[in-house]
Backbone atoms as SQL, in Angstrom:
CREATE TABLE atoms (id INTEGER PRIMARY KEY, chain TEXT, resi INTEGER, resn TEXT, atom TEXT, x REAL, y REAL, z REAL);
INSERT INTO atoms VALUES
  (1, 'A', 1, 'MET', 'N', -22.906, -100.396, -26.078),
  (2, 'A', 1, 'MET', 'CA', -22.963, -101.738, -25.811),
  (3, 'A', 1, 'MET', 'C', -21.705, -102.099, -24.814),
  (4, 'A', 2, 'THR', 'N', -21.990, -102.768, -23.631),
  (5, 'A', 2, 'THR', 'CA', -20.916, -102.848, -22.760),
  (6, 'A', 2, 'THR', 'C', -20.361, -104.296, -22.937),
  (7, 'A', 3, 'PRO', 'N', -18.945, -104.525, -23.230),
  (8, 'A', 3, 'PRO', 'CA', -18.368, -105.760, -23.395),
  (9, 'A', 3, 'PRO', 'C', -18.659, -106.650, -22.027),
  (10, 'A', 4, 'PRO', 'N', -18.620, -108.068, -22.341),
  (11, 'A', 4, 'PRO', 'CA', -18.905, -108.814, -21.167),
  (12, 'A', 4, 'PRO', 'C', -17.678, -108.855, -20.247),
  (13, 'A', 5, 'PRO', 'N', -17.684, -109.074, -18.993),
  (14, 'A', 5, 'PRO', 'CA', -16.676, -109.077, -18.017),
  (15, 'A', 5, 'PRO', 'C', -15.383, -110.055, -18.463),
  (16, 'A', 6, 'ALA', 'N', -14.317, -109.536, -18.087),
  (17, 'A', 6, 'ALA', 'CA', -12.948, -110.297, -18.517),
  (18, 'A', 6, 'ALA', 'C', -13.014, -111.654, -18.207),
  (19, 'A', 7, 'GLY', 'N', -13.642, -112.177, -17.177),
  (20, 'A', 7, 'GLY', 'CA', -13.588, -113.792, -16.850),
  (21, 'A', 7, 'GLY', 'C', -14.670, -114.460, -17.704),
  (22, 'A', 8, 'SER', 'N', -15.537, -113.626, -18.496),
  (23, 'A', 8, 'SER', 'CA', -16.625, -114.334, -19.137),
  (24, 'A', 8, 'SER', 'C', -15.986, -115.112, -20.446),
  (25, 'A', 9, 'ASP', 'N', -16.657, -116.201, -20.691),
  (26, 'A', 9, 'ASP', 'CA', -16.210, -116.881, -22.052),
  (27, 'A', 9, 'ASP', 'C', -16.393, -116.049, -23.198),
  (28, 'A', 10, 'ALA', 'N', -17.403, -115.023, -23.134),
  (29, 'A', 10, 'ALA', 'CA', -17.909, -114.125, -24.290),
  (30, 'A', 10, 'ALA', 'C', -16.743, -113.053, -24.505),
  (31, 'A', 11, 'ALA', 'N', -15.997, -112.953, -23.503),
  (32, 'A', 11, 'ALA', 'CA', -14.935, -111.754, -23.571),
  (33, 'A', 11, 'ALA', 'C', -14.109, -111.914, -24.663),
  (34, 'A', 12, 'PRO', 'N', -13.600, -110.952, -25.456),
  (35, 'A', 12, 'PRO', 'CA', -12.661, -111.208, -26.627),
  (36, 'A', 12, 'PRO', 'C', -11.284, -111.646, -25.902),
  (37, 'A', 13, 'ILE', 'N', -10.600, -112.606, -26.747),
  (38, 'A', 13, 'ILE', 'CA', -9.365, -113.107, -26.211),
  (39, 'A', 13, 'ILE', 'C', -8.127, -112.266, -26.892),
  (40, 'A', 14, 'ALA', 'N', -7.325, -112.018, -25.776),
  (41, 'A', 14, 'ALA', 'CA', -5.892, -111.390, -26.191),
  (42, 'A', 14, 'ALA', 'C', -4.738, -112.295, -25.768),
  (43, 'A', 15, 'ILE', 'N', -3.766, -112.014, -26.541),
  (44, 'A', 15, 'ILE', 'CA', -2.376, -112.575, -26.238),
  (45, 'A', 15, 'ILE', 'C', -1.424, -111.423, -26.175),
  (46, 'A', 16, 'VAL', 'N', -0.479, -111.310, -25.147),
  (47, 'A', 16, 'VAL', 'CA', 0.559, -110.378, -25.234),
  (48, 'A', 16, 'VAL', 'C', 1.810, -111.172, -25.460),
  (49, 'A', 17, 'ALA', 'N', 2.850, -110.459, -26.178),
  (50, 'A', 17, 'ALA', 'CA', 3.997, -110.948, -26.461),
  (51, 'A', 17, 'ALA', 'C', 5.068, -109.788, -26.198),
  (52, 'A', 18, 'SER', 'N', 6.047, -110.121, -25.381),
  (53, 'A', 18, 'SER', 'CA', 7.038, -109.201, -25.075),
  (54, 'A', 18, 'SER', 'C', 8.148, -109.983, -24.429),
  (55, 'A', 19, 'SER', 'N', 9.458, -109.730, -24.662),
  (56, 'A', 19, 'SER', 'CA', 10.474, -110.384, -23.884),
  (57, 'A', 19, 'SER', 'C', 10.721, -109.610, -22.448),
  (58, 'A', 20, 'ASP', 'N', 10.017, -108.524, -22.351),
  (59, 'A', 20, 'ASP', 'CA', 10.245, -107.810, -21.008),
  (60, 'A', 20, 'ASP', 'C', 9.006, -108.038, -20.061),
  (61, 'A', 21, 'GLU', 'N', 9.246, -108.726, -18.886),
  (62, 'A', 21, 'GLU', 'CA', 8.181, -109.088, -17.952),
  (63, 'A', 21, 'GLU', 'C', 7.433, -107.903, -17.412),
  (64, 'A', 22, 'GLU', 'N', 7.937, -106.834, -17.245),
  (65, 'A', 22, 'GLU', 'CA', 7.214, -105.517, -16.773),
  (66, 'A', 22, 'GLU', 'C', 6.089, -105.110, -17.956),
  (67, 'A', 23, 'THR', 'N', 6.562, -105.229, -19.230),
  (68, 'A', 23, 'THR', 'CA', 5.845, -104.805, -20.352),
  (69, 'A', 23, 'THR', 'C', 4.577, -105.827, -20.286),
  (70, 'A', 24, 'ARG', 'N', 4.947, -107.045, -20.222),
  (71, 'A', 24, 'ARG', 'CA', 3.807, -108.202, -20.330),
  (72, 'A', 24, 'ARG', 'C', 2.742, -107.887, -19.144),
  (73, 'A', 25, 'VAL', 'N', 3.294, -107.684, -17.859),
  (74, 'A', 25, 'VAL', 'CA', 2.413, -107.474, -16.759),
  (75, 'A', 25, 'VAL', 'C', 1.551, -106.060, -16.882),
  (76, 'A', 26, 'LEU', 'N', 2.070, -105.205, -17.474),
  (77, 'A', 26, 'LEU', 'CA', 1.353, -103.939, -17.674),
  (78, 'A', 26, 'LEU', 'C', 0.272, -104.024, -18.753),
  (79, 'A', 27, 'LEU', 'N', 0.674, -104.619, -19.820),
  (80, 'A', 27, 'LEU', 'CA', -0.266, -104.908, -20.973),
  (81, 'A', 27, 'LEU', 'C', -1.439, -105.875, -20.602),
  (82, 'A', 28, 'ARG', 'N', -0.988, -106.900, -19.800),
  (83, 'A', 28, 'ARG', 'CA', -2.092, -107.835, -19.378),
  (84, 'A', 28, 'ARG', 'C', -3.131, -107.046, -18.510),
  (85, 'A', 29, 'GLY', 'N', -2.688, -106.198, -17.552),
  (86, 'A', 29, 'GLY', 'CA', -3.555, -105.399, -16.681),
  (87, 'A', 29, 'GLY', 'C', -4.495, -104.567, -17.555),
  (88, 'A', 30, 'LEU', 'N', -3.933, -103.926, -18.322),
  (89, 'A', 30, 'LEU', 'CA', -4.592, -102.835, -19.147),
  (90, 'A', 30, 'LEU', 'C', -5.531, -103.499, -20.159),
  (91, 'A', 31, 'LEU', 'N', -5.324, -104.723, -20.804),
  (92, 'A', 31, 'LEU', 'CA', -6.278, -105.351, -21.490),
  (93, 'A', 31, 'LEU', 'C', -7.466, -105.824, -20.617),
  (94, 'A', 32, 'ARG', 'N', -7.255, -106.386, -19.539),
  (95, 'A', 32, 'ARG', 'CA', -8.185, -106.778, -18.540),
  (96, 'A', 32, 'ARG', 'C', -9.120, -105.652, -18.213),
  (97, 'A', 33, 'LEU', 'N', -8.520, -104.436, -17.991),
  (98, 'A', 33, 'LEU', 'CA', -9.287, -103.214, -17.670),
  (99, 'A', 33, 'LEU', 'C', -10.320, -103.120, -18.841),
  (100, 'A', 34, 'TYR', 'N', -9.888, -103.224, -20.182),
  (101, 'A', 34, 'TYR', 'CA', -10.770, -103.136, -21.212),
  (102, 'A', 34, 'TYR', 'C', -11.501, -104.339, -21.657),
  (103, 'A', 35, 'HIS', 'N', -11.607, -105.204, -20.630),
  (104, 'A', 35, 'HIS', 'CA', -12.606, -106.392, -20.781),
  (105, 'A', 35, 'HIS', 'C', -12.259, -107.366, -21.792),
  (106, 'A', 36, 'PHE', 'N', -10.814, -107.629, -21.938),
  (107, 'A', 36, 'PHE', 'CA', -10.323, -108.798, -22.657),
  (108, 'A', 36, 'PHE', 'C', -10.010, -109.834, -21.739),
  (109, 'A', 37, 'ARG', 'N', -10.062, -111.219, -22.135),
  (110, 'A', 37, 'ARG', 'CA', -9.603, -112.272, -21.481),
  (111, 'A', 37, 'ARG', 'C', -8.231, -112.586, -22.100),
  (112, 'A', 38, 'VAL', 'N', -7.219, -112.303, -21.227),
  (113, 'A', 38, 'VAL', 'CA', -5.820, -112.570, -21.613),
  (114, 'A', 38, 'VAL', 'C', -5.533, -114.035, -21.614),
  (115, 'A', 39, 'ALA', 'N', -5.317, -114.569, -22.649),
  (116, 'A', 39, 'ALA', 'CA', -5.337, -116.212, -22.794),
  (117, 'A', 39, 'ALA', 'C', -3.887, -116.601, -22.409),
  (118, 'A', 40, 'GLY', 'N', -2.946, -115.737, -22.567),
  (119, 'A', 40, 'GLY', 'CA', -1.593, -116.169, -22.271),
  (120, 'A', 40, 'GLY', 'C', -0.616, -114.918, -22.704),
  (121, 'A', 41, 'ASP', 'N', 0.660, -115.024, -22.181),
  (122, 'A', 41, 'ASP', 'CA', 1.634, -114.240, -22.740),
  (123, 'A', 41, 'ASP', 'C', 2.846, -114.976, -23.137),
  (124, 'A', 42, 'ALA', 'N', 3.657, -114.307, -24.172),
  (125, 'A', 42, 'ALA', 'CA', 4.751, -115.111, -24.709),
  (126, 'A', 42, 'ALA', 'C', 5.979, -114.191, -24.681),
  (127, 'A', 43, 'ARG', 'N', 7.100, -114.781, -24.494),
  (128, 'A', 43, 'ARG', 'CA', 8.478, -114.065, -24.513),
  (129, 'A', 43, 'ARG', 'C', 9.030, -114.071, -25.710),
  (130, 'A', 44, 'SER', 'N', 8.695, -114.908, -26.688),
  (131, 'A', 44, 'SER', 'CA', 9.389, -115.083, -28.023),
  (132, 'A', 44, 'SER', 'C', 8.430, -115.277, -29.184),
  (133, 'A', 45, 'LEU', 'N', 9.061, -115.303, -30.221),
  (134, 'A', 45, 'LEU', 'CA', 8.152, -115.413, -31.546),
  (135, 'A', 45, 'LEU', 'C', 7.713, -116.916, -31.511),
  (136, 'A', 46, 'ALA', 'N', 8.541, -117.884, -31.179),
  (137, 'A', 46, 'ALA', 'CA', 7.901, -119.105, -31.060),
  (138, 'A', 46, 'ALA', 'C', 6.730, -119.446, -30.169),
  (139, 'A', 47, 'GLU', 'N', 6.963, -118.847, -28.894),
  (140, 'A', 47, 'GLU', 'CA', 5.672, -118.972, -28.116),
  (141, 'A', 47, 'GLU', 'C', 4.632, -118.145, -28.565),
  (142, 'A', 48, 'THR', 'N', 4.853, -117.054, -29.223),
  (143, 'A', 48, 'THR', 'CA', 3.548, -116.373, -29.627),
  (144, 'A', 48, 'THR', 'C', 3.006, -117.234, -30.690),
  (145, 'A', 49, 'ARG', 'N', 3.663, -117.709, -31.609),
  (146, 'A', 49, 'ARG', 'CA', 3.102, -118.618, -32.846),
  (147, 'A', 49, 'ARG', 'C', 2.317, -119.721, -32.133),
  (148, 'A', 50, 'ASP', 'N', 2.895, -120.447, -30.980),
  (149, 'A', 50, 'ASP', 'CA', 2.189, -121.452, -30.425),
  (150, 'A', 50, 'ASP', 'C', 0.861, -120.962, -29.653),
  (151, 'A', 51, 'LEU', 'N', 0.914, -119.894, -29.188),
  (152, 'A', 51, 'LEU', 'CA', -0.350, -119.315, -28.385),
  (153, 'A', 51, 'LEU', 'C', -1.308, -118.869, -29.424),
  (154, 'A', 52, 'VAL', 'N', -0.927, -118.277, -30.457),
  (155, 'A', 52, 'VAL', 'CA', -1.999, -117.809, -31.400),
  (156, 'A', 52, 'VAL', 'C', -2.753, -119.198, -31.941),
  (157, 'A', 53, 'ARG', 'N', -1.848, -120.190, -32.353),
  (158, 'A', 53, 'ARG', 'CA', -2.470, -121.436, -32.947),
  (159, 'A', 53, 'ARG', 'C', -3.329, -122.058, -31.935),
  (160, 'A', 54, 'ALA', 'N', -2.989, -122.045, -30.492),
  (161, 'A', 54, 'ALA', 'CA', -3.796, -122.707, -29.685),
  (162, 'A', 54, 'ALA', 'C', -4.983, -121.976, -29.095),
  (163, 'A', 55, 'GLU', 'N', -4.770, -120.780, -28.829),
  (164, 'A', 55, 'GLU', 'CA', -5.950, -119.976, -28.337),
  (165, 'A', 55, 'GLU', 'C', -6.820, -119.218, -29.335),
  (166, 'A', 56, 'ARG', 'N', -6.444, -119.070, -30.371),
  (167, 'A', 56, 'ARG', 'CA', -7.188, -118.373, -31.578),
  (168, 'A', 56, 'ARG', 'C', -7.761, -117.046, -30.939),
  (169, 'A', 57, 'PRO', 'N', -6.763, -116.231, -30.517),
  (170, 'A', 57, 'PRO', 'CA', -7.227, -115.016, -29.981),
  (171, 'A', 57, 'PRO', 'C', -7.897, -113.890, -31.153),
  (172, 'A', 58, 'ASP', 'N', -8.540, -112.828, -30.600),
  (173, 'A', 58, 'ASP', 'CA', -9.044, -111.859, -31.324),
  (174, 'A', 58, 'ASP', 'C', -8.072, -110.760, -31.312),
  (175, 'A', 59, 'LEU', 'N', -7.115, -110.760, -30.454),
  (176, 'A', 59, 'LEU', 'CA', -6.163, -109.634, -30.469),
  (177, 'A', 59, 'LEU', 'C', -4.724, -109.986, -30.120),
  (178, 'A', 60, 'LEU', 'N', -3.717, -109.657, -30.700),
  (179, 'A', 60, 'LEU', 'CA', -2.406, -109.784, -30.435),
  (180, 'A', 60, 'LEU', 'C', -1.704, -108.432, -30.130),
  (181, 'A', 61, 'VAL', 'N', -1.215, -108.225, -29.069),
  (182, 'A', 61, 'VAL', 'CA', -0.424, -106.958, -28.807),
  (183, 'A', 61, 'VAL', 'C', 1.000, -107.431, -28.628),
  (184, 'A', 62, 'ALA', 'N', 1.985, -107.039, -29.472),
  (185, 'A', 62, 'ALA', 'CA', 3.284, -107.592, -29.516),
  (186, 'A', 62, 'ALA', 'C', 4.310, -106.472, -29.364),
  (187, 'A', 63, 'ASP', 'N', 5.304, -106.576, -28.496),
  (188, 'A', 63, 'ASP', 'CA', 6.386, -105.681, -28.408),
  (189, 'A', 63, 'ASP', 'C', 7.173, -105.809, -29.597),
  (190, 'A', 64, 'ALA', 'N', 7.808, -104.596, -29.933),
  (191, 'A', 64, 'ALA', 'CA', 8.626, -104.785, -31.220),
  (192, 'A', 64, 'ALA', 'C', 9.911, -105.747, -31.044),
  (193, 'A', 65, 'GLU', 'N', 10.266, -105.980, -29.763),
  (194, 'A', 65, 'GLU', 'CA', 11.407, -106.726, -29.546),
  (195, 'A', 65, 'GLU', 'C', 11.096, -108.040, -28.904),
  (196, 'A', 66, 'LEU', 'N', 11.284, -108.995, -29.515),
  (197, 'A', 66, 'LEU', 'CA', 11.070, -110.301, -28.708),
  (198, 'A', 66, 'LEU', 'C', 12.356, -111.172, -28.543),
  (199, 'A', 67, 'ALA', 'N', 12.329, -112.096, -27.678),
  (200, 'A', 67, 'ALA', 'CA', 13.520, -112.898, -27.252),
  (201, 'A', 67, 'ALA', 'C', 14.418, -113.298, -28.594),
  (202, 'A', 68, 'ASP', 'N', 13.532, -113.885, -29.443),
  (203, 'A', 68, 'ASP', 'CA', 14.118, -114.572, -30.599),
  (204, 'A', 68, 'ASP', 'C', 13.657, -113.859, -32.104),
  (205, 'A', 69, 'GLY', 'N', 13.186, -112.844, -32.066),
  (206, 'A', 69, 'GLY', 'CA', 12.694, -112.213, -33.252),
  (207, 'A', 69, 'GLY', 'C', 12.115, -110.791, -32.880),
  (208, 'A', 70, 'SER', 'N', 11.324, -110.369, -33.921),
  (209, 'A', 70, 'SER', 'CA', 10.576, -109.050, -34.031),
  (210, 'A', 70, 'SER', 'C', 9.146, -109.321, -33.745),
  (211, 'A', 71, 'GLY', 'N', 8.505, -108.347, -33.154),
  (212, 'A', 71, 'GLY', 'CA', 7.125, -108.326, -32.921),
  (213, 'A', 71, 'GLY', 'C', 6.479, -108.208, -34.227),
  (214, 'A', 72, 'LEU', 'N', 7.079, -107.472, -35.225),
  (215, 'A', 72, 'LEU', 'CA', 6.526, -107.427, -36.580),
  (216, 'A', 72, 'LEU', 'C', 6.384, -108.774, -37.268),
  (217, 'A', 73, 'ASP', 'N', 7.507, -109.537, -36.893),
  (218, 'A', 73, 'ASP', 'CA', 7.220, -111.020, -37.644),
  (219, 'A', 73, 'ASP', 'C', 6.159, -111.800, -36.884),
  (220, 'A', 74, 'ALA', 'N', 5.928, -111.599, -35.562),
  (221, 'A', 74, 'ALA', 'CA', 5.092, -112.200, -34.843),
  (222, 'A', 74, 'ALA', 'C', 3.646, -111.872, -35.333),
  (223, 'A', 75, 'ILE', 'N', 3.396, -110.660, -35.594),
  (224, 'A', 75, 'ILE', 'CA', 2.141, -110.054, -35.994),
  (225, 'A', 75, 'ILE', 'C', 1.914, -110.678, -37.537),
  (226, 'A', 76, 'ALA', 'N', 2.904, -110.577, -38.396),
  (227, 'A', 76, 'ALA', 'CA', 2.739, -111.089, -39.789),
  (228, 'A', 76, 'ALA', 'C', 2.345, -112.559, -39.692),
  (229, 'A', 77, 'GLU', 'N', 3.009, -113.363, -38.869),
  (230, 'A', 77, 'GLU', 'CA', 2.720, -114.919, -38.870),
  (231, 'A', 77, 'GLU', 'C', 1.282, -115.008, -38.142),
  (232, 'A', 78, 'GLY', 'N', 0.989, -114.216, -37.145),
  (233, 'A', 78, 'GLY', 'CA', -0.367, -114.261, -36.416),
  (234, 'A', 78, 'GLY', 'C', -1.573, -114.034, -37.410),
  (235, 'A', 79, 'LYS', 'N', -1.253, -112.889, -38.355),
  (236, 'A', 79, 'LYS', 'CA', -2.301, -112.716, -39.355),
  (237, 'A', 79, 'LYS', 'C', -2.450, -113.860, -40.360),
  (238, 'A', 80, 'ARG', 'N', -1.288, -114.394, -40.684),
  (239, 'A', 80, 'ARG', 'CA', -1.265, -115.517, -41.698),
  (240, 'A', 80, 'ARG', 'C', -2.015, -116.702, -40.998),
  (241, 'A', 81, 'ASP', 'N', -1.808, -117.076, -39.778),
  (242, 'A', 81, 'ASP', 'CA', -2.476, -118.193, -39.194),
  (243, 'A', 81, 'ASP', 'C', -3.942, -117.860, -38.780),
  (244, 'A', 82, 'ARG', 'N', -4.165, -116.667, -38.631),
  (245, 'A', 82, 'ARG', 'CA', -5.446, -116.264, -37.957),
  (246, 'A', 82, 'ARG', 'C', -5.969, -115.232, -38.670),
  (247, 'A', 83, 'PRO', 'N', -6.610, -115.216, -39.980),
  (248, 'A', 83, 'PRO', 'CA', -7.104, -114.062, -40.730),
  (249, 'A', 83, 'PRO', 'C', -8.153, -113.439, -39.892),
  (250, 'A', 84, 'GLY', 'N', -8.144, -111.893, -39.874),
  (251, 'A', 84, 'GLY', 'CA', -9.024, -111.222, -38.968),
  (252, 'A', 84, 'GLY', 'C', -8.450, -110.820, -37.676),
  (253, 'A', 85, 'LEU', 'N', -7.319, -111.400, -37.341),
  (254, 'A', 85, 'LEU', 'CA', -6.689, -111.129, -36.075),
  (255, 'A', 85, 'LEU', 'C', -6.440, -109.651, -36.021),
  (256, 'A', 86, 'ARG', 'N', -6.836, -108.996, -34.958),
  (257, 'A', 86, 'ARG', 'CA', -6.445, -107.500, -34.798),
  (258, 'A', 86, 'ARG', 'C', -5.027, -107.517, -34.072),
  (259, 'A', 87, 'THR', 'N', -4.338, -106.710, -34.485),
  (260, 'A', 87, 'THR', 'CA', -2.988, -106.498, -33.924),
  (261, 'A', 87, 'THR', 'C', -2.595, -105.152, -33.614),
  (262, 'A', 88, 'VAL', 'N', -1.651, -105.044, -32.506),
  (263, 'A', 88, 'VAL', 'CA', -1.100, -103.842, -32.186),
  (264, 'A', 88, 'VAL', 'C', 0.350, -104.166, -31.829),
  (265, 'A', 89, 'LEU', 'N', 1.309, -103.198, -32.316),
  (266, 'A', 89, 'LEU', 'CA', 2.602, -103.385, -32.109),
  (267, 'A', 89, 'LEU', 'C', 3.077, -102.238, -31.017),
  (268, 'A', 90, 'VAL', 'N', 3.761, -102.568, -30.064),
  (269, 'A', 90, 'VAL', 'CA', 4.274, -101.487, -29.038),
  (270, 'A', 90, 'VAL', 'C', 5.793, -101.327, -29.219),
  (271, 'A', 91, 'ALA', 'N', 6.119, -100.095, -29.460),
  (272, 'A', 91, 'ALA', 'CA', 7.536, -99.775, -30.080),
  (273, 'A', 91, 'ALA', 'C', 8.078, -98.486, -29.390),
  (274, 'A', 92, 'ARG', 'N', 9.325, -98.555, -29.462),
  (275, 'A', 92, 'ARG', 'CA', 10.071, -97.224, -29.291),
  (276, 'A', 92, 'ARG', 'C', 9.738, -96.236, -30.340),
  (277, 'A', 93, 'GLY', 'N', 10.001, -94.935, -30.178),
  (278, 'A', 93, 'GLY', 'CA', 9.703, -93.981, -31.178),
  (279, 'A', 93, 'GLY', 'C', 10.243, -94.167, -32.539),
  (280, 'A', 94, 'THR', 'N', 11.233, -94.973, -32.755),
  (281, 'A', 94, 'THR', 'CA', 11.860, -95.159, -34.129),
  (282, 'A', 94, 'THR', 'C', 11.147, -96.169, -34.967),
  (283, 'A', 95, 'ALA', 'N', 10.073, -96.882, -34.264),
  (284, 'A', 95, 'ALA', 'CA', 9.453, -98.023, -35.117),
  (285, 'A', 95, 'ALA', 'C', 8.672, -97.450, -36.238),
  (286, 'A', 96, 'PRO', 'N', 8.465, -98.220, -37.200),
  (287, 'A', 96, 'PRO', 'CA', 7.715, -97.782, -38.585),
  (288, 'A', 96, 'PRO', 'C', 6.423, -97.790, -38.113),
  (289, 'A', 97, 'PRO', 'N', 5.580, -96.787, -38.777),
  (290, 'A', 97, 'PRO', 'CA', 4.161, -96.894, -38.659),
  (291, 'A', 97, 'PRO', 'C', 3.446, -97.951, -39.303),
  (292, 'A', 98, 'ALA', 'N', 2.307, -98.307, -38.865),
  (293, 'A', 98, 'ALA', 'CA', 1.464, -99.360, -39.665),
  (294, 'A', 98, 'ALA', 'C', 1.527, -99.017, -41.055),
  (295, 'A', 99, 'ARG', 'N', 1.710, -99.967, -41.951),
  (296, 'A', 99, 'ARG', 'CA', 1.854, -99.727, -43.384),
  (297, 'A', 99, 'ARG', 'C', 0.453, -99.958, -44.142),
  (298, 'A', 100, 'GLY', 'N', -0.370, -100.755, -43.602),
  (299, 'A', 100, 'GLY', 'CA', -1.633, -100.848, -44.129),
  (300, 'A', 100, 'GLY', 'C', -1.657, -102.181, -45.012),
  (301, 'A', 101, 'ASP', 'N', -0.607, -103.069, -45.159),
  (302, 'A', 101, 'ASP', 'CA', -0.480, -104.210, -45.917),
  (303, 'A', 101, 'ASP', 'C', -1.068, -105.202, -45.033),
  (304, 'A', 102, 'PRO', 'N', -1.570, -106.293, -45.556),
  (305, 'A', 102, 'PRO', 'CA', -2.091, -107.421, -44.783),
  (306, 'A', 102, 'PRO', 'C', -1.380, -107.935, -43.516),
  (307, 'A', 103, 'ALA', 'N', -0.043, -107.919, -43.580),
  (308, 'A', 103, 'ALA', 'CA', 0.800, -108.395, -42.594),
  (309, 'A', 103, 'ALA', 'C', 1.301, -107.324, -41.585),
  (310, 'A', 104, 'SER', 'N', 0.912, -106.071, -41.866),
  (311, 'A', 104, 'SER', 'CA', 1.267, -105.041, -40.793),
  (312, 'A', 104, 'SER', 'C', 0.358, -104.894, -39.584),
  (313, 'A', 105, 'PRO', 'N', 0.895, -104.244, -38.578),
  (314, 'A', 105, 'PRO', 'CA', 0.046, -104.175, -37.401),
  (315, 'A', 105, 'PRO', 'C', -1.184, -103.133, -37.759),
  (316, 'A', 106, 'ASP', 'N', -2.287, -103.383, -37.057),
  (317, 'A', 106, 'ASP', 'CA', -3.485, -102.592, -37.263),
  (318, 'A', 106, 'ASP', 'C', -3.293, -101.190, -36.542),
  (319, 'A', 107, 'ALA', 'N', -2.442, -101.188, -35.607),
  (320, 'A', 107, 'ALA', 'CA', -2.200, -99.911, -34.897),
  (321, 'A', 107, 'ALA', 'C', -0.590, -100.107, -34.267),
  (322, 'A', 108, 'VAL', 'N', -0.005, -98.912, -34.131),
  (323, 'A', 108, 'VAL', 'CA', 1.263, -98.908, -33.482),
  (324, 'A', 108, 'VAL', 'C', 1.212, -98.051, -32.263),
  (325, 'A', 109, 'LEU', 'N', 1.611, -98.534, -31.155),
  (326, 'A', 109, 'LEU', 'CA', 1.709, -97.509, -29.901),
  (327, 'A', 109, 'LEU', 'C', 3.156, -97.327, -29.749),
  (328, 'A', 110, 'ARG', 'N', 3.463, -96.092, -29.614),
  (329, 'A', 110, 'ARG', 'CA', 4.777, -95.646, -29.410),
  (330, 'A', 110, 'ARG', 'C', 5.140, -95.389, -27.863),
  (331, 'A', 111, 'ARG', 'N', 6.092, -95.922, -27.262),
  (332, 'A', 111, 'ARG', 'CA', 6.450, -95.617, -25.881),
  (333, 'A', 111, 'ARG', 'C', 7.081, -94.224, -25.717),
  (334, 'A', 112, 'PRO', 'N', 6.831, -93.667, -24.520),
  (335, 'A', 112, 'PRO', 'CA', 5.654, -94.176, -23.521),
  (336, 'A', 112, 'PRO', 'C', 4.316, -93.752, -24.147),
  (337, 'A', 113, 'PHE', 'N', 3.330, -94.535, -23.848),
  (338, 'A', 113, 'PHE', 'CA', 1.974, -94.303, -24.323),
  (339, 'A', 113, 'PHE', 'C', 1.127, -94.144, -23.242),
  (340, 'A', 114, 'ARG', 'N', -0.108, -93.519, -23.296),
  (341, 'A', 114, 'ARG', 'CA', -1.107, -93.373, -22.402),
  (342, 'A', 114, 'ARG', 'C', -2.214, -94.333, -22.461),
  (343, 'A', 115, 'ILE', 'N', -2.828, -94.699, -21.366),
  (344, 'A', 115, 'ILE', 'CA', -3.865, -95.682, -21.257),
  (345, 'A', 115, 'ILE', 'C', -5.032, -95.425, -22.551),
  (346, 'A', 116, 'VAL', 'N', -5.320, -94.207, -22.719),
  (347, 'A', 116, 'VAL', 'CA', -6.232, -93.886, -23.794),
  (348, 'A', 116, 'VAL', 'C', -5.637, -94.222, -25.078),
  (349, 'A', 117, 'ASP', 'N', -4.445, -94.242, -25.259),
  (350, 'A', 117, 'ASP', 'CA', -3.804, -94.630, -26.628),
  (351, 'A', 117, 'ASP', 'C', -3.959, -96.147, -26.836),
  (352, 'A', 118, 'LEU', 'N', -3.849, -96.874, -25.758),
  (353, 'A', 118, 'LEU', 'CA', -4.083, -98.312, -25.984),
  (354, 'A', 118, 'LEU', 'C', -5.496, -98.570, -26.189),
  (355, 'A', 119, 'ALA', 'N', -6.457, -97.868, -25.506),
  (356, 'A', 119, 'ALA', 'CA', -8.000, -97.993, -25.841),
  (357, 'A', 119, 'ALA', 'C', -8.228, -97.577, -27.263),
  (358, 'A', 120, 'ASP', 'N', -7.649, -96.589, -27.852),
  (359, 'A', 120, 'ASP', 'CA', -7.718, -96.329, -29.172),
  (360, 'A', 120, 'ASP', 'C', -7.375, -97.457, -30.148),
  (361, 'A', 121, 'ALA', 'N', -6.157, -98.053, -29.678),
  (362, 'A', 121, 'ALA', 'CA', -5.507, -99.030, -30.548),
  (363, 'A', 121, 'ALA', 'C', -6.255, -100.360, -30.695),
  (364, 'A', 122, 'ILE', 'N', -6.969, -100.600, -29.589),
  (365, 'A', 122, 'ILE', 'CA', -7.599, -101.968, -29.462),
  (366, 'A', 122, 'ILE', 'C', -9.056, -101.927, -29.858),
  (367, 'A', 123, 'ARG', 'N', -9.559, -100.687, -30.077),
  (368, 'A', 123, 'ARG', 'CA', -10.987, -100.481, -30.628),
  (369, 'A', 123, 'ARG', 'C', -11.055, -100.775, -31.955),
  (370, 'A', 124, 'VAL', 'N', -11.995, -101.681, -32.182),
  (371, 'A', 124, 'VAL', 'CA', -12.238, -102.193, -33.575),
  (372, 'A', 124, 'VAL', 'C', -12.822, -101.046, -34.449),
  (373, 'A', 125, 'PRO', 'N', -12.492, -100.490, -35.565),
  (374, 'A', 125, 'PRO', 'CA', -12.999, -99.551, -36.331),
  (375, 'A', 125, 'PRO', 'C', -14.538, -99.671, -36.420),
  (376, 'A', 126, 'GLY', 'N', -15.386, -98.679, -36.321),
  (377, 'A', 126, 'GLY', 'CA', -16.660, -98.751, -36.436),
  (378, 'A', 126, 'GLY', 'C', -17.427, -99.303, -35.438),
  (379, 'A', 127, 'SER', 'N', -16.868, -99.922, -34.395),
  (380, 'A', 127, 'SER', 'CA', -17.513, -100.444, -33.113),
  (381, 'A', 127, 'SER', 'C', -17.768, -99.344, -31.916),
  (382, 'A', 128, 'ALA', 'N', -18.730, -99.775, -31.160),
  (383, 'A', 128, 'ALA', 'CA', -19.083, -98.874, -30.056),
  (384, 'A', 128, 'ALA', 'C', -17.769, -98.827, -29.230),
  (385, 'A', 129, 'ALA', 'N', -17.680, -97.515, -28.570),
  (386, 'A', 129, 'ALA', 'CA', -16.480, -97.270, -27.829),
  (387, 'A', 129, 'ALA', 'C', -16.380, -98.478, -26.706),
  (388, 'A', 130, 'THR', 'N', -15.234, -98.826, -26.420),
  (389, 'A', 130, 'THR', 'CA', -14.969, -99.848, -25.355),
  (390, 'A', 130, 'THR', 'C', -14.859, -98.824, -24.020),
  (391, 'A', 131, 'ALA', 'N', -15.832, -99.228, -23.194),
  (392, 'A', 131, 'ALA', 'CA', -15.869, -98.592, -21.788),
  (393, 'A', 131, 'ALA', 'C', -15.024, -99.308, -20.730),
  (394, 'A', 132, 'ALA', 'N', -14.280, -98.606, -20.015),
  (395, 'A', 132, 'ALA', 'CA', -13.521, -99.296, -18.854),
  (396, 'A', 132, 'ALA', 'C', -14.614, -99.448, -17.705);
């Protein structure tokens, strides 16, 4: 099954959260490559919270370090506000792995990562492979 084009209303919605502009630009581009509609990006925990509530995304990709908090906190809050939200934490090599509890990320990408690593992280388990 081929996902709908990124500009389509049927495309899954993603939000990117990172205090680093280059990281946000990179992740937005890669998510669009994989047919996500990026509804916005956030620099802080507060901005992430507001975007999750306003946009009701299918996916949140959060950097471990945000301007006013942690990506882990953003993920926990996002999952509390939006049950079923798929989440990916992008972190340096020292970040903890996904714990499997309801508030932990579904996947952890360790920097530097390859594009295929992101593809694997955003793929919903049991779904058809996402093709670029």
